[in-house]
GUTINU-547513 format. One line per 3 residues: number of its first residue (from 1); for each residue y, z, x of C-alpha. Coordinates in steps of 0.1 Angstrom, whole numbers. Example, Ala and Ser with C-alpha at 12.3 -4.5 7.8 and 13.67 -1.06 7.14 Angstrom:
REM GUTINU-547513
1> -45/78/123 ~ -11/71/137
***
This chain:
REM GUTINU-547513
1> 1126/1222/1240 ~ 1097/1233/1265 ~ 1082/1241/1234
4> 1084/1209/1219 ~ 1076/1193/1249 ~ 1039/1211/1251
7> 1038/1206/1211 ~ 1037/1163/1220 ~ 1016/1168/1246
10> 992/1189/1229 ~ 993/1161/1198 ~ 992/1135/1217
13> 962/1147/1235 ~ 941/1155/1207 ~ 952/1124/1190
16> 937/1103/1220 ~ 905/1121/1221 ~ 895/1109/1184
19> 901/1073/1192 ~ 867/1058/1187 ~ 848/1028/1210
22> 862/999/1192 ~ 898/1014/1194 ~ 903/1027/1159
25> 907/1063/1149 ~ 887/1073/1116 ~ 901/1106/1099
28> 888/1116/1068 ~ 908/1103/1038 ~ 901/1135/1014
31> 903/1141/981 ~ 888/1159/949 ~ 852/1160/940
34> 858/1129/919 ~ 841/1105/946 ~ 811/1131/951
37> 804/1135/914 ~ 799/1098/913 ~ 782/1094/941
40> 753/1116/926 ~ 752/1099/890 ~ 750/1065/911
43> 721/1082/929 ~ 701/1092/896 ~ 708/1060/879
46> 695/1035/910 ~ 666/1062/921 ~ 680/1069/953
49> 660/1099/969 ~ 681/1111/998 ~ 677/1147/995
52> 702/1153/1024 ~ 731/1137/1012 ~ 724/1150/975
55> 726/1182/988 ~ 758/1180/1009 ~ 774/1164/982
58> 761/1196/959 ~ 776/1219/984 ~ 807/1205/986
61> 815/1204/951 ~ 802/1242/948 ~ 826/1252/974
64> 852/1238/956 ~ 852/1253/926 ~ 876/1282/915
67> 871/1319/908 ~ 876/1309/871 ~ 847/1287/873
70> 867/1251/869 ~ 878/1228/890 ~ 910/1214/901
73> 926/1180/916 ~ 953/1200/939 ~ 951/1235/949
76> 980/1251/935 ~ 970/1233/900 ~ 966/1264/871
79> 937/1274/852 ~ 917/1241/859 ~ 917/1202/850
82> 896/1188/828 ~ 885/1150/845 ~ 873/1169/876
85> 857/1199/854 ~ 839/1173/832 ~ 827/1155/861
88> 820/1185/886 ~ 795/1195/856 ~ 777/1166/847
91> 768/1155/882 ~ 753/1191/891 ~ 739/1193/859
94> 719/1158/867 ~ 714/1169/904 ~ 681/1183/915
97> 694/1203/943 ~ 716/1222/917 ~ 694/1255/902
100> 719/1275/891 ~ 736/1266/855 ~ 746/1302/850
103> 779/1288/879 ~ 790/1264/849 ~ 793/1294/822
106> 829/1296/828 ~ 837/1260/830 ~ 817/1254/793
109> 843/1281/781 ~ 875/1262/796 ~ 862/1225/780
112> 854/1237/747 ~ 888/1255/748 ~ 924/1236/736
115> 905/1203/734 ~ 902/1203/776 ~ 871/1185/773
118> 892/1153/749 ~ 919/1159/775 ~ 896/1143/805
121> 908/1110/815 ~ 898/1078/802 ~ 878/1072/831
124> 859/1102/833 ~ 853/1100/795 ~ 839/1067/802
127> 816/1079/827 ~ 804/1104/798 ~ 802/1071/773
130> 781/1057/797 ~ 754/1086/803 ~ 756/1092/763
133> 775/1119/762 ~ 807/1108/744 ~ 810/1083/717
136> 818/1044/727 ~ 842/1044/696 ~ 861/1072/706
139> 879/1053/737 ~ 906/1028/740 ~ 896/994/739
142> 907/962/761 ~ 889/931/745 ~ 871/912/771
145> 887/878/756 ~ 916/893/773 ~ 904/877/806
148> 911/844/791 ~ 947/846/784 ~ 964/821/805
151> 985/833/834 ~ 1016/814/827 ~ 1016/837/789
154> 1037/861/781 ~ 1004/886/781 ~ 977/880/812
157> 952/903/832 ~ 971/892/862 ~ 999/916/844
160> 980/945/858 ~ 977/949/898 ~ 947/948/918
163> 934/982/919 ~ 940/986/882 ~ 927/949/873
166> 892/960/896 ~ 887/992/876 ~ 896/974/844
169> 873/944/847 ~ 841/963/849 ~ 850/990/825
172> 858/961/801 ~ 822/941/805 ~ 805/980/799
175> 824/986/771 ~ 817/951/756 ~ 781/960/753
178> 786/999/749 ~ 759/998/775 ~ 745/1033/780
181> 715/1046/803 ~ 697/1084/796 ~ 683/1102/825
184> 655/1121/823 ~ 673/1152/817 ~ 697/1138/793
187> 685/1162/758 ~ 694/1193/782 ~ 729/1183/795
190> 739/1169/761 ~ 734/1201/745 ~ 756/1215/774
193> 784/1190/766 ~ 812/1206/743 ~ 817/1187/713
196> 842/1162/708 ~ 871/1150/685 ~ 878/1112/675
199> 906/1091/693 ~ 892/1058/674 ~ 925/1059/655
202> 949/1053/687 ~ 919/1028/699 ~ 926/1006/663
205> 963/1010/675 ~ 957/996/708 ~ 936/966/697
208> 962/961/672 ~ 990/955/699 ~ 965/935/721
211> 947/910/696 ~ 977/891/682 ~ 985/879/718
214> 943/865/722 ~ 932/834/710 ~ 931/829/674
217> 893/815/674 ~ 888/853/698 ~ 854/860/674
220> 838/826/681 ~ 808/835/701 ~ 812/814/726
223> 849/822/739 ~ 830/859/741 ~ 804/842/766
226> 832/825/782 ~ 851/855/790 ~ 819/877/802
229> 814/848/822 ~ 853/850/837 ~ 845/888/841
232> 812/887/859 ~ 825/861/885 ~ 861/878/889
235> 839/910/899 ~ 816/887/924 ~ 847/868/940
238> 860/900/946 ~ 833/919/966 ~ 843/923/1004
241> 819/920/1030 ~ 801/957/1035 ~ 792/950/996
244> 819/972/980 ~ 848/959/954 ~ 879/957/968
247> 870/985/992 ~ 875/1015/968 ~ 841/1038/958
250> 854/1040/924 ~ 854/1003/918 ~ 823/998/936
253> 808/1020/914 ~ 817/1007/883 ~ 806/974/896
256> 771/985/899 ~ 772/998/864 ~ 791/964/848
259> 763/946/865 ~ 736/965/853 ~ 753/960/816
262> 750/924/822 ~ 715/922/829 ~ 711/928/870
265> 678/945/879 ~ 684/981/901 ~ 674/965/931
268> 695/934/931 ~ 706/926/965 ~ 747/925/953
271> 738/961/937 ~ 718/973/970 ~ 743/956/991
274> 771/973/975 ~ 753/1011/975 ~ 746/1007/1011
277> 779/998/1017 ~ 790/1033/999 ~ 763/1055/1020
280> 774/1032/1057 ~ 811/1034/1055 ~ 822/1061/1027
283> 803/1096/1037 ~ 822/1117/1055 ~ 806/1155/1068
286> 829/1181/1063 ~ 825/1219/1074 ~ 808/1226/1041
289> 791/1193/1025 ~ 803/1158/1029 ~ 824/1140/1012
292> 825/1106/995 ~ 859/1088/1006 ~ 877/1067/975
295> 885/1045/1005 ~ 881/1045/1045 ~ 917/1050/1060
298> 912/1032/1090 ~ 935/1006/1096 ~ 965/1033/1084
301> 954/1056/1108 ~ 952/1035/1137 ~ 985/1022/1129
304> 1000/1054/1123 ~ 984/1070/1153 ~ 999/1045/1175
307> 1029/1047/1165 ~ 1032/1083/1163 ~ 1019/1078/1204
310> 1043/1052/1209 ~ 1072/1071/1196 ~ 1056/1103/1220
313> 1064/1079/1249 ~ 1030/1069/1262 ~ 1027/1044/1286
316> 1023/1007/1265 ~ 996/994/1288 ~ 976/1031/1283
319> 940/1020/1272 ~ 944/1038/1241 ~ 971/1017/1229
322> 956/981/1242 ~ 923/993/1222 ~ 942/1004/1189
325> 962/971/1192 ~ 936/950/1197 ~ 921/966/1170
328> 948/962/1142 ~ 950/926/1150 ~ 914/920/1149
331> 922/934/1109 ~ 956/910/1101 ~ 945/887/1070
334> 937/853/1071 ~ 924/849/1035 ~ 942/844/1007
337> 943/872/978 ~ 956/880/944 ~ 983/886/958
340> 989/848/962 ~ 991/848/923 ~ 1025/862/922
343> 1038/853/958 ~ 1028/814/956 ~ 1030/791/991
346> 1028/816/1014 ~ 1006/824/1045 ~ 983/855/1045
349> 996/877/1078 ~ 993/918/1062 ~ 970/947/1066
352> 950/962/1046 ~ 943/1000/1046 ~ 903/1002/1054
355> 882/986/1079 ~ 863/962/1062 ~ 892/949/1035
358> 899/913/1040 ~ 917/903/1007 ~ 939/931/996
361> 969/935/1017 ~ 998/962/1012 ~ 1034/964/1022
364> 1030/1003/1037 ~ 1000/994/1060 ~ 1016/957/1072
367> 1050/974/1080 ~ 1034/1003/1101 ~ 1012/972/1122
370> 1045/952/1128 ~ 1060/985/1143 ~ 1030/990/1168
373> 1030/952/1175 ~ 1071/951/1181 ~ 1066/967/1221
376> 1044/940/1229 ~ 1065/910/1211 ~ 1064/890/1241
379> 1030/883/1241 ~ 1023/849/1223 ~ 995/858/1206
382> 1012/890/1196 ~ 1042/875/1185 ~ 1025/851/1167
385> 1007/876/1145 ~ 1040/900/1144 ~ 1056/866/1125
388> 1033/860/1100 ~ 1033/894/1093 ~ 1076/898/1085
391> 1071/869/1073 ~ 1048/878/1048 ~ 1064/912/1041
394> 1099/895/1035 ~ 1082/876/1008 ~ 1067/904/990
397> 1100/919/976 ~ 1102/922/942 ~ 1131/906/924
400> 1149/939/916 ~ 1155/939/953 ~ 1126/968/960
403> 1093/965/977 ~ 1058/970/956 ~ 1028/984/976
406> 1004/954/965 ~ 1020/926/944 ~ 1052/916/934
409> 1066/915/905 ~ 1040/933/879 ~ 1041/956/853
412> 1053/941/819 ~ 1067/966/786 ~ 1033/959/766
415> 1015/983/790 ~ 1032/1012/777 ~ 1006/1008/747
418> 975/1014/772 ~ 960/1052/780 ~ 989/1075/796
421> 975/1078/835 ~ 1007/1086/846 ~ 1036/1061/848
424> 1031/1040/879 ~ 991/1030/875 ~ 991/1000/858
427> 1018/974/875 ~ 1027/979/909 ~ 1072/985/905
430> 1095/987/931 ~ 1093/1022/945 ~ 1116/1046/975
433> 1091/1051/998 ~ 1077/1014/1003 ~ 1115/1000/1000
436> 1125/1024/1024 ~ 1098/1026/1051 ~ 1104/982/1050
439> 1141/991/1057 ~ 1134/1012/1085 ~ 1109/987/1096
442> 1140/957/1093 ~ 1167/979/1109 ~ 1147/993/1139
445> 1123/972/1148 ~ 1138/933/1140 ~ 1170/915/1138
448> 1171/911/1098 ~ 1194/944/1097 ~ 1231/937/1082
451> 1225/898/1084 ~ 1204/895/1054 ~ 1205/893/1013
454> 1171/909/1020 ~ 1187/939/1035 ~ 1219/940/1010
457> 1195/938/978 ~ 1175/966/988 ~ 1199/987/997
460> 1218/985/962 ~ 1177/992/947 ~ 1179/1026/967
463> 1216/1031/955 ~ 1206/1021/920 ~ 1173/1040/914
466> 1183/1073/936 ~ 1181/1105/912 ~ 1210/1122/899
469> 1204/1154/923 ~ 1205/1130/948 ~ 1163/1126/953
472> 1144/1095/950 ~ 1109/1098/940 ~ 1082/1084/961
475> 1050/1070/946 ~ 1021/1071/973 ~ 1031/1109/986
478> 1044/1138/972 ~ 1065/1132/959 ~ 1104/1137/958
481> 1103/1149/996 ~ 1083/1120/1008 ~ 1105/1090/989
484> 1141/1111/996 ~ 1128/1109/1039 ~ 1114/1074/1031
487> 1148/1062/1017 ~ 1172/1083/1041 ~ 1152/1069/1073
490> 1155/1034/1058 ~ 1192/1036/1052 ~ 1200/1048/1085
493> 1181/1021/1100 ~ 1206/992/1085 ~ 1234/1015/1097
496> 1242/1031/1065 ~ 1271/1060/1073 ~ 1262/1095/1073
499> 1296/1099/1052 ~ 1282/1073/1024 ~ 1278/1088/994
502> 1245/1085/987 ~ 1235/1096/1014 ~ 1257/1124/1018
505> 1236/1133/977 ~ 1201/1126/998 ~ 1209/1147/1027
508> 1225/1178/1006 ~ 1193/1173/981 ~ 1169/1178/1011
511> 1192/1211/1024 ~ 1188/1225/987 ~ 1152/1231/988
514> 1146/1242/1026 ~ 1128/1271/1022 ~ 1133/1307/1041
517> 1114/1299/1072 ~ 1128/1265/1077 ~ 1102/1244/1063
520> 1095/1222/1033 ~ 1072/1222/1008 ~ 1063/1202/977
523> 1038/1212/949 ~ 1015/1179/936 ~ 1028/1190/906
526> 1059/1173/913 ~ 1040/1139/908 ~ 1025/1148/878
529> 1057/1162/857 ~ 1080/1138/875 ~ 1106/1165/887
532> 1105/1184/920 ~ 1081/1213/920 ~ 1088/1242/946
535> 1057/1250/966 ~ 1058/1284/974 ~ 1048/1280/1013
538> 1059/1249/1038 ~ 1034/1226/1048 ~ 1038/1206/1086
541> 1040/1173/1068 ~ 1066/1177/1046 ~ 1082/1195/1066
544> 1082/1167/1094 ~ 1091/1141/1069 ~ 1124/1160/1055
547> 1135/1169/1092 ~ 1128/1132/1107 ~ 1156/1125/1072
550> 1181/1150/1086 ~ 1179/1140/1120 ~ 1183/1103/1116
553> 1221/1110/1106 ~ 1232/1142/1127 ~ 1238/1135/1162
556> 1236/1172/1170 ~ 1210/1199/1156 ~ 1223/1218/1129
559> 1211/1252/1123 ~ 1191/1239/1096 ~ 1173/1213/1118
562> 1162/1239/1145 ~ 1152/1260/1117 ~ 1129/1236/1104
565> 1116/1226/1143 ~ 1107/1264/1148 ~ 1091/1264/1112
568> 1074/1232/1123 ~ 1062/1243/1155 ~ 1045/1271/1141
571> 1025/1254/1111 ~ 1013/1225/1140 ~ 1003/1254/1158
574> 984/1276/1134 ~ 964/1251/1118 ~ 965/1271/1083
577> 958/1263/1049 ~ 989/1246/1046 ~ 981/1223/1069
580> 953/1210/1043 ~ 975/1208/1015 ~ 969/1170/998
583> 1003/1155/1004 ~ 991/1120/994 ~ 995/1109/959
586> 965/1077/947 ~ 968/1092/907 ~ 992/1113/887
589> 978/1146/879 ~ 943/1136/886 ~ 936/1122/923
592> 954/1136/952 ~ 947/1133/989 ~ 946/1151/1020
595> 948/1129/1048 ~ 934/1144/1079 ~ 953/1123/1104
598> 990/1135/1090 ~ 993/1168/1101 ~ 988/1154/1136
601> 1011/1119/1132 ~ 1042/1130/1113 ~ 1047/1159/1132
604> 1043/1142/1164 ~ 1069/1115/1152 ~ 1092/1142/1142
607> 1093/1159/1174 ~ 1094/1130/1195 ~ 1123/1116/1179
610> 1142/1153/1181 ~ 1135/1159/1216 ~ 1148/1119/1223
613> 1178/1126/1207 ~ 1185/1161/1211 ~ 1172/1170/1248
616> 1206/1170/1261 ~ 1225/1186/1236 ~ 1203/1210/1227
619> 1213/1250/1241
***
């Protein structure tokens, strides 16, 4: 217990020291090289000369090249990742800070073998087409007239979830015009590119499936004109105060290209503000270069850190808590967003992920902010904010009983005809991680537990969606450990007994995958293959998740729990490679996240709960 108490205090101290003056925490939201590569390309297109930033981005891309000459989307990905390798090579070849093409020879051989070049995901191939290195007619096309389908129809644009829409909309405009730009050294880069094989047949198949839903006069020029205007307005209406589109780097990148395709000049104020928004808010310096974050996670990280510090027993009147709480209160939503299309008549009250996000709230950020505010519920202003947040959260429950991330009841069967970017990208279905974490909030922080149809339908959803082996899949973390932890802690919060069959299966599964060192570790391959894949080593975050679930159902520490805690203490002290393994998921097989905050907050939460629950019984 002395070791545990020491580590709790150590982690608390480190976190308190990292708080910024305005009360937030700004850890890095680190993913692969995609956004770094896109930023280099964007700088070239807009004629932005920033030698320092460009060199830092090149340094990071080169630092992440594997001995095979390729790039991967997660550390243990075998051979290479086609999309990451294409993106890295494209950016380096166009960069004025890269002078050694020999370093790309192995990458070119990799891309030339086994159709790897054509196996790059549709977004990567779209970028290639924009720069003239891939035929537009080899790409699947969603006709621009799709914008005009009525929301009351069986098929419409708002069947997609918000983050998918804000990527698709600019692509639809760019693809409609087959817009291309040739940079000065286009010929040399094009000569380097491997040859492609045609995907035209699939593109035609997609259009055949979608076209019957479009208006009969789809080919009329005025319909096309109205659709283009709609798409342009859709994008402009969703630009955030910092100039970015929906607070994502990739959507902002595509927004700029869509505006250029529509005839906006490179120095247009909207384009300038979007570019400056990326430079001012998304660049994060690292030990080896710099990274362009896909988004900043300031609201999420601030909520998590405050939650962890409170779990660890910090005084609620501590200045750290007060400043952080005030920051969270300032980021509660007051504007309606696209979420209201499927959730009419509800006042805004949720929280989003990023610092400047004002129209795209999500369930997870809302639950974490509410956990923090619960402890100051007696304060009238905090009570009002808390009630607005809980009301919004409850109305976001899907018809099937589970919770989505961003928008309720999206996702349709027809989306299966779209390119496969993972089973979870186009819609926003109920997920075990969101459902479990919401139940954990309702059970432990509100008076709704065991009193509401909301609770019962969510419990039934979890029971129905448990895998045969006892696990649950988690959408926004890696992957089955994450989902199982969220589901079990949610069930524990609503007083589901340990003897319950669903609980027993979940606990048994967690114990069955415990490593010999006492910890837990799961590969990003799990997310890609939709089945649990063991990581050869334990990670501090996944170990903390698994332990937290076990602690929730055991009145006394078992030998497995004690072994797990010993492992967690060791991992937290060492801060080795396991500390940096990405356990956040964005896009299956392509986009994984190393949250720099996670190895602090999740071990702190778990160790604090262990200490509080077992310090008397521990021997």
